[in-house]
Backbone atoms as SQL, in Angstrom:
CREATE TABLE atoms (id INTEGER PRIMARY KEY, chain TEXT, resi INTEGER, resn TEXT, atom TEXT, x REAL, y REAL, z REAL);
INSERT INTO atoms VALUES
  (1, 'A', 1, 'UNK', 'N', -18.543, -22.606, 51.382),
  (2, 'A', 1, 'UNK', 'CA', -17.325, -23.190, 50.848),
  (3, 'A', 1, 'UNK', 'C', -17.636, -24.099, 49.665),
  (4, 'A', 2, 'UNK', 'N', -18.639, -24.964, 49.818),
  (5, 'A', 2, 'UNK', 'CA', -19.014, -25.864, 48.723),
  (6, 'A', 2, 'UNK', 'C', -19.530, -25.053, 47.547),
  (7, 'A', 3, 'UNK', 'N', -20.323, -24.003, 47.842),
  (8, 'A', 3, 'UNK', 'CA', -20.836, -23.164, 46.773),
  (9, 'A', 3, 'UNK', 'C', -19.700, -22.513, 46.001),
  (10, 'A', 4, 'UNK', 'N', -18.689, -22.013, 46.704),
  (11, 'A', 4, 'UNK', 'CA', -17.556, -21.375, 46.037),
  (12, 'A', 4, 'UNK', 'C', -16.865, -22.331, 45.078),
  (13, 'A', 5, 'UNK', 'N', -16.676, -23.575, 45.497),
  (14, 'A', 5, 'UNK', 'CA', -16.036, -24.572, 44.644),
  (15, 'A', 5, 'UNK', 'C', -16.918, -24.873, 43.432),
  (16, 'A', 6, 'UNK', 'N', -18.232, -25.020, 43.680),
  (17, 'A', 6, 'UNK', 'CA', -19.157, -25.277, 42.582),
  (18, 'A', 6, 'UNK', 'C', -19.145, -24.111, 41.593),
  (19, 'A', 7, 'UNK', 'N', -19.206, -22.894, 42.109),
  (20, 'A', 7, 'UNK', 'CA', -19.248, -21.720, 41.255),
  (21, 'A', 7, 'UNK', 'C', -17.974, -21.599, 40.422),
  (22, 'A', 8, 'UNK', 'N', -16.850, -21.858, 41.025),
  (23, 'A', 8, 'UNK', 'CA', -15.574, -21.791, 40.308),
  (24, 'A', 8, 'UNK', 'C', -15.547, -22.818, 39.182),
  (25, 'A', 9, 'UNK', 'N', -15.989, -24.027, 39.455),
  (26, 'A', 9, 'UNK', 'CA', -16.039, -25.058, 38.414),
  (27, 'A', 9, 'UNK', 'C', -17.027, -24.689, 37.319),
  (28, 'A', 10, 'UNK', 'N', -18.149, -24.139, 37.717),
  (29, 'A', 10, 'UNK', 'CA', -19.156, -23.709, 36.751),
  (30, 'A', 10, 'UNK', 'C', -18.593, -22.653, 35.806),
  (31, 'A', 11, 'UNK', 'N', -17.913, -21.668, 36.351),
  (32, 'A', 11, 'UNK', 'CA', -17.363, -20.586, 35.538),
  (33, 'A', 11, 'UNK', 'C', -16.270, -21.086, 34.604),
  (34, 'A', 12, 'UNK', 'N', -15.491, -22.054, 35.037),
  (35, 'A', 12, 'UNK', 'CA', -14.419, -22.579, 34.199),
  (36, 'A', 12, 'UNK', 'C', -14.967, -23.295, 32.967),
  (37, 'A', 13, 'UNK', 'N', -16.171, -23.834, 33.074),
  (38, 'A', 13, 'UNK', 'CA', -16.739, -24.566, 31.947),
  (39, 'A', 13, 'UNK', 'C', -17.412, -23.658, 30.929),
  (40, 'A', 14, 'UNK', 'N', -17.682, -22.444, 31.310),
  (41, 'A', 14, 'UNK', 'CA', -18.324, -21.522, 30.373),
  (42, 'A', 14, 'UNK', 'C', -17.310, -21.051, 29.329),
  (43, 'A', 15, 'UNK', 'N', -17.780, -20.893, 28.117),
  (44, 'A', 15, 'UNK', 'CA', -16.911, -20.393, 27.064),
  (45, 'A', 15, 'UNK', 'C', -16.871, -18.871, 27.094),
  (46, 'A', 16, 'UNK', 'N', -15.900, -18.331, 26.393),
  (47, 'A', 16, 'UNK', 'CA', -15.811, -16.868, 26.327),
  (48, 'A', 16, 'UNK', 'C', -17.069, -16.279, 25.710),
  (49, 'A', 17, 'UNK', 'N', -17.627, -16.931, 24.707),
  (50, 'A', 17, 'UNK', 'CA', -18.827, -16.382, 24.063),
  (51, 'A', 17, 'UNK', 'C', -20.010, -16.374, 25.031),
  (52, 'A', 18, 'UNK', 'N', -20.097, -17.382, 25.884),
  (53, 'A', 18, 'UNK', 'CA', -21.161, -17.396, 26.891),
  (54, 'A', 18, 'UNK', 'C', -20.944, -16.277, 27.901),
  (55, 'A', 19, 'UNK', 'N', -19.697, -16.084, 28.311),
  (56, 'A', 19, 'UNK', 'CA', -19.395, -15.006, 29.250),
  (57, 'A', 19, 'UNK', 'C', -19.690, -13.650, 28.620),
  (58, 'A', 20, 'UNK', 'N', -19.309, -13.503, 27.364),
  (59, 'A', 20, 'UNK', 'CA', -19.553, -12.241, 26.663),
  (60, 'A', 20, 'UNK', 'C', -21.058, -11.983, 26.558),
  (61, 'A', 21, 'UNK', 'N', -21.828, -13.003, 26.245),
  (62, 'A', 21, 'UNK', 'CA', -23.289, -12.865, 26.160),
  (63, 'A', 21, 'UNK', 'C', -23.876, -12.453, 27.505),
  (64, 'A', 22, 'UNK', 'N', -23.374, -13.051, 28.570),
  (65, 'A', 22, 'UNK', 'CA', -23.844, -12.687, 29.906),
  (66, 'A', 22, 'UNK', 'C', -23.511, -11.234, 30.225),
  (67, 'A', 23, 'UNK', 'N', -22.296, -10.821, 29.870),
  (68, 'A', 23, 'UNK', 'CA', -21.895, -9.439, 30.109),
  (69, 'A', 23, 'UNK', 'C', -22.768, -8.468, 29.320),
  (70, 'A', 24, 'UNK', 'N', -23.019, -8.772, 28.043),
  (71, 'A', 24, 'UNK', 'CA', -23.874, -7.899, 27.228),
  (72, 'A', 24, 'UNK', 'C', -25.273, -7.784, 27.823),
  (73, 'A', 25, 'UNK', 'N', -25.776, -8.870, 28.354),
  (74, 'A', 25, 'UNK', 'CA', -27.094, -8.825, 28.986),
  (75, 'A', 25, 'UNK', 'C', -27.075, -7.909, 30.208),
  (76, 'A', 26, 'UNK', 'N', -25.998, -7.970, 30.979),
  (77, 'A', 26, 'UNK', 'CA', -25.897, -7.137, 32.182),
  (78, 'A', 26, 'UNK', 'C', -25.798, -5.646, 31.862),
  (79, 'A', 27, 'UNK', 'N', -25.209, -5.321, 30.710),
  (80, 'A', 27, 'UNK', 'CA', -25.081, -3.901, 30.328),
  (81, 'A', 27, 'UNK', 'C', -26.133, -3.522, 29.289),
  (82, 'A', 28, 'UNK', 'N', -27.192, -4.343, 29.200),
  (83, 'A', 28, 'UNK', 'CA', -28.340, -4.073, 28.335),
  (84, 'A', 28, 'UNK', 'C', -27.944, -3.903, 26.872),
  (85, 'A', 29, 'UNK', 'N', -27.028, -4.749, 26.416),
  (86, 'A', 29, 'UNK', 'CA', -26.637, -4.759, 25.017),
  (87, 'A', 29, 'UNK', 'C', -25.669, -3.673, 24.597),
  (88, 'A', 30, 'UNK', 'N', -25.187, -2.891, 25.517),
  (89, 'A', 30, 'UNK', 'CA', -24.269, -1.798, 25.194),
  (90, 'A', 30, 'UNK', 'C', -22.847, -2.349, 25.107),
  (91, 'A', 31, 'UNK', 'N', -22.478, -2.776, 23.896),
  (92, 'A', 31, 'UNK', 'CA', -21.188, -3.429, 23.699),
  (93, 'A', 31, 'UNK', 'C', -20.015, -2.493, 23.966),
  (94, 'A', 32, 'UNK', 'N', -20.192, -1.207, 23.667),
  (95, 'A', 32, 'UNK', 'CA', -19.109, -0.260, 23.928),
  (96, 'A', 32, 'UNK', 'C', -18.856, -0.124, 25.430),
  (97, 'A', 33, 'UNK', 'N', -19.902, -0.147, 26.218),
  (98, 'A', 33, 'UNK', 'CA', -19.758, -0.097, 27.674),
  (99, 'A', 33, 'UNK', 'C', -19.061, -1.346, 28.183),
  (100, 'A', 34, 'UNK', 'N', -19.469, -2.498, 27.658),
  (101, 'A', 34, 'UNK', 'CA', -18.846, -3.758, 28.058),
  (102, 'A', 34, 'UNK', 'C', -17.353, -3.738, 27.751),
  (103, 'A', 35, 'UNK', 'N', -16.994, -3.260, 26.571),
  (104, 'A', 35, 'UNK', 'CA', -15.585, -3.238, 26.189),
  (105, 'A', 35, 'UNK', 'C', -14.789, -2.265, 27.050),
  (106, 'A', 36, 'UNK', 'N', -15.378, -1.127, 27.391),
  (107, 'A', 36, 'UNK', 'CA', -14.687, -0.174, 28.278),
  (108, 'A', 36, 'UNK', 'C', -14.420, -0.794, 29.643),
  (109, 'A', 37, 'UNK', 'N', -15.381, -1.549, 30.159),
  (110, 'A', 37, 'UNK', 'CA', -15.192, -2.203, 31.454),
  (111, 'A', 37, 'UNK', 'C', -14.081, -3.245, 31.379),
  (112, 'A', 38, 'UNK', 'N', -14.040, -3.993, 30.288),
  (113, 'A', 38, 'UNK', 'CA', -12.980, -4.987, 30.091),
  (114, 'A', 38, 'UNK', 'C', -11.627, -4.290, 29.986),
  (115, 'A', 39, 'UNK', 'N', -11.566, -3.235, 29.191),
  (116, 'A', 39, 'UNK', 'CA', -10.312, -2.491, 29.024),
  (117, 'A', 39, 'UNK', 'C', -9.804, -1.942, 30.352),
  (118, 'A', 40, 'UNK', 'N', -10.714, -1.455, 31.174),
  (119, 'A', 40, 'UNK', 'CA', -10.334, -0.922, 32.481),
  (120, 'A', 40, 'UNK', 'C', -9.721, -2.009, 33.358),
  (121, 'A', 41, 'UNK', 'N', -10.318, -3.191, 33.353),
  (122, 'A', 41, 'UNK', 'CA', -9.762, -4.289, 34.143),
  (123, 'A', 41, 'UNK', 'C', -8.411, -4.746, 33.594),
  (124, 'A', 42, 'UNK', 'N', -8.231, -4.671, 32.279),
  (125, 'A', 42, 'UNK', 'CA', -6.939, -5.048, 31.694),
  (126, 'A', 42, 'UNK', 'C', -5.844, -4.096, 32.133),
  (127, 'A', 43, 'UNK', 'N', -6.177, -2.841, 32.329),
  (128, 'A', 43, 'UNK', 'CA', -5.200, -1.864, 32.823),
  (129, 'A', 43, 'UNK', 'C', -4.908, -2.115, 34.304),
  (130, 'A', 44, 'UNK', 'N', -5.966, -2.390, 35.065),
  (131, 'A', 44, 'UNK', 'CA', -5.801, -2.612, 36.510),
  (132, 'A', 44, 'UNK', 'C', -5.094, -3.923, 36.831),
  (133, 'A', 45, 'UNK', 'N', -5.360, -4.958, 36.043),
  (134, 'A', 45, 'UNK', 'CA', -4.841, -6.305, 36.322),
  (135, 'A', 45, 'UNK', 'C', -4.248, -6.909, 35.047),
  (136, 'A', 46, 'UNK', 'N', -3.090, -6.458, 34.621),
  (137, 'A', 46, 'UNK', 'CA', -2.514, -6.965, 33.364),
  (138, 'A', 46, 'UNK', 'C', -2.075, -8.431, 33.476),
  (139, 'A', 47, 'UNK', 'N', -2.083, -9.102, 32.317),
  (140, 'A', 47, 'UNK', 'CA', -1.529, -10.441, 32.244),
  (141, 'A', 47, 'UNK', 'C', -2.492, -11.593, 32.426),
  (142, 'A', 48, 'UNK', 'N', -3.790, -11.340, 32.485),
  (143, 'A', 48, 'UNK', 'CA', -4.766, -12.407, 32.658),
  (144, 'A', 48, 'UNK', 'C', -5.395, -12.777, 31.315),
  (145, 'A', 49, 'UNK', 'N', -6.154, -13.861, 31.318),
  (146, 'A', 49, 'UNK', 'CA', -6.828, -14.302, 30.096),
  (147, 'A', 49, 'UNK', 'C', -8.090, -13.483, 29.856),
  (148, 'A', 50, 'UNK', 'N', -8.577, -13.557, 28.635),
  (149, 'A', 50, 'UNK', 'CA', -9.810, -12.853, 28.291),
  (150, 'A', 50, 'UNK', 'C', -10.972, -13.331, 29.160),
  (151, 'A', 51, 'UNK', 'N', -11.029, -14.627, 29.378),
  (152, 'A', 51, 'UNK', 'CA', -12.097, -15.181, 30.225),
  (153, 'A', 51, 'UNK', 'C', -12.032, -14.614, 31.638),
  (154, 'A', 52, 'UNK', 'N', -10.830, -14.431, 32.140),
  (155, 'A', 52, 'UNK', 'CA', -10.666, -13.885, 33.487),
  (156, 'A', 52, 'UNK', 'C', -11.241, -12.478, 33.557),
  (157, 'A', 53, 'UNK', 'N', -10.925, -11.654, 32.540),
  (158, 'A', 53, 'UNK', 'CA', -11.436, -10.281, 32.527),
  (159, 'A', 53, 'UNK', 'C', -12.950, -10.258, 32.415),
  (160, 'A', 54, 'UNK', 'N', -13.494, -11.105, 31.551),
  (161, 'A', 54, 'UNK', 'CA', -14.949, -11.170, 31.416),
  (162, 'A', 54, 'UNK', 'C', -15.585, -11.572, 32.744),
  (163, 'A', 55, 'UNK', 'N', -15.049, -12.578, 33.367),
  (164, 'A', 55, 'UNK', 'CA', -15.591, -13.047, 34.635),
  (165, 'A', 55, 'UNK', 'C', -15.484, -11.974, 35.710),
  (166, 'A', 56, 'UNK', 'N', -14.383, -11.254, 35.742),
  (167, 'A', 56, 'UNK', 'CA', -14.176, -10.191, 36.739),
  (168, 'A', 56, 'UNK', 'C', -15.190, -9.076, 36.562),
  (169, 'A', 57, 'UNK', 'N', -15.414, -8.661, 35.332),
  (170, 'A', 57, 'UNK', 'CA', -16.377, -7.585, 35.072),
  (171, 'A', 57, 'UNK', 'C', -17.783, -8.045, 35.450),
  (172, 'A', 58, 'UNK', 'N', -18.148, -9.261, 35.080),
  (173, 'A', 58, 'UNK', 'CA', -19.465, -9.794, 35.426),
  (174, 'A', 58, 'UNK', 'C', -19.624, -9.864, 36.936),
  (175, 'A', 59, 'UNK', 'N', -18.608, -10.371, 37.610),
  (176, 'A', 59, 'UNK', 'CA', -18.655, -10.471, 39.068),
  (177, 'A', 59, 'UNK', 'C', -18.853, -9.092, 39.701),
  (178, 'A', 60, 'UNK', 'N', -18.088, -8.117, 39.247),
  (179, 'A', 60, 'UNK', 'CA', -18.192, -6.766, 39.809),
  (180, 'A', 60, 'UNK', 'C', -19.568, -6.151, 39.563),
  (181, 'A', 61, 'UNK', 'N', -20.117, -6.361, 38.373),
  (182, 'A', 61, 'UNK', 'CA', -21.444, -5.815, 38.070),
  (183, 'A', 61, 'UNK', 'C', -22.512, -6.471, 38.941),
  (184, 'A', 62, 'UNK', 'N', -22.432, -7.758, 39.100),
  (185, 'A', 62, 'UNK', 'CA', -23.416, -8.472, 39.926),
  (186, 'A', 62, 'UNK', 'C', -23.284, -8.072, 41.407),
  (187, 'A', 63, 'UNK', 'N', -22.078, -7.876, 41.858),
  (188, 'A', 63, 'UNK', 'CA', -21.841, -7.509, 43.245),
  (189, 'A', 63, 'UNK', 'C', -22.391, -6.122, 43.540),
  (190, 'A', 64, 'UNK', 'N', -22.281, -5.212, 42.591),
  (191, 'A', 64, 'UNK', 'CA', -22.708, -3.842, 42.831),
  (192, 'A', 64, 'UNK', 'C', -24.208, -3.646, 42.603),
  (193, 'A', 65, 'UNK', 'N', -24.858, -4.640, 42.046),
  (194, 'A', 65, 'UNK', 'CA', -26.306, -4.508, 41.763),
  (195, 'A', 65, 'UNK', 'C', -27.136, -4.668, 43.007);
């Protein structure tokens, strides 16, 4: 529970550019792949912020690894 709160606060402080850099690292620099994953989440979950989509894609990639 404490970890979840810490993690949520940590993610809120990260900028979009930091999130984007993390995502690019996870997809080994393949920016087109990263953008496709973001686009897919935007279709599945419309109406969220860019940071939310970046965080969701990163979370899903880390979870499936």
